[in-house]
N, C-alpha and C positions, 0 to 999 in steps of 0.2 A: 524367415525368422525361426527356423527349426533348430538352430544351433543351441546347444545347452548353455553356452556362455551368455547368450542374449536372454534366455529365460531366467538365468541366475541374476543377471543385472536387473531385470524387471521385478523379480521377487525381492531382491535386496532393496530397491528403491521404494517399493510398496511397503515393506516392513519398516524401513527407516522412517518413511513419512508418517506412518501410523503410530510409531512409537514416540514421536515428539510430543512434548507437553503442549496441550492446547491452550490458547490464550483464554482468559476469563471472559465469559459472555456478559454483555451489557444487559442489565435488567432495568425495569421501570423505577427501581429504588436507588439507582446510581445517582449520587449527589453531585459529582464533579462533571462539568461539561466536557464534551469531546473536543469541540472547537473553541477557539479564543473568541469570546463574545465582544471584546474591545478592539479586535483587529480592524484595520482600515483596508477593506478589500480593494478599493479604487487605487490606493497608494501601492499596495502589494502587487497588483497587476501591472501598474505603470512601471514599477521597478523591474519586474520580470521582463517586460517588453524591452526596456532600455538595455538590460543585460543581454537579452537574446539578440538584439540588433548589433550590439558591439561584438559579439562572438559568432555571428552568423549561424545561430541555432534556432530551433523551433521551441514553442512553448506548449506544455501540456497543462491545462488548467483543470484542476480537480477541486470541486467545491461541495460543501455540505452544510448542514445546519444542526443545531441542538434542538430537536423536536421534542 
């Protein structure tokens, strides 16, 4: 990786990534919940499984909570 074009690419990606506007951070005073508190997780997972079986795909289950 001693070629100048690779160093230029790495430098460009580093500068481009650092120059992007950062998303606002969540604080303890945030009043709007991140996750839908009325969502039916069992129904959502069942629908995802049915869709995955029909299209021969895998499921990635990501979950969280409003703590």
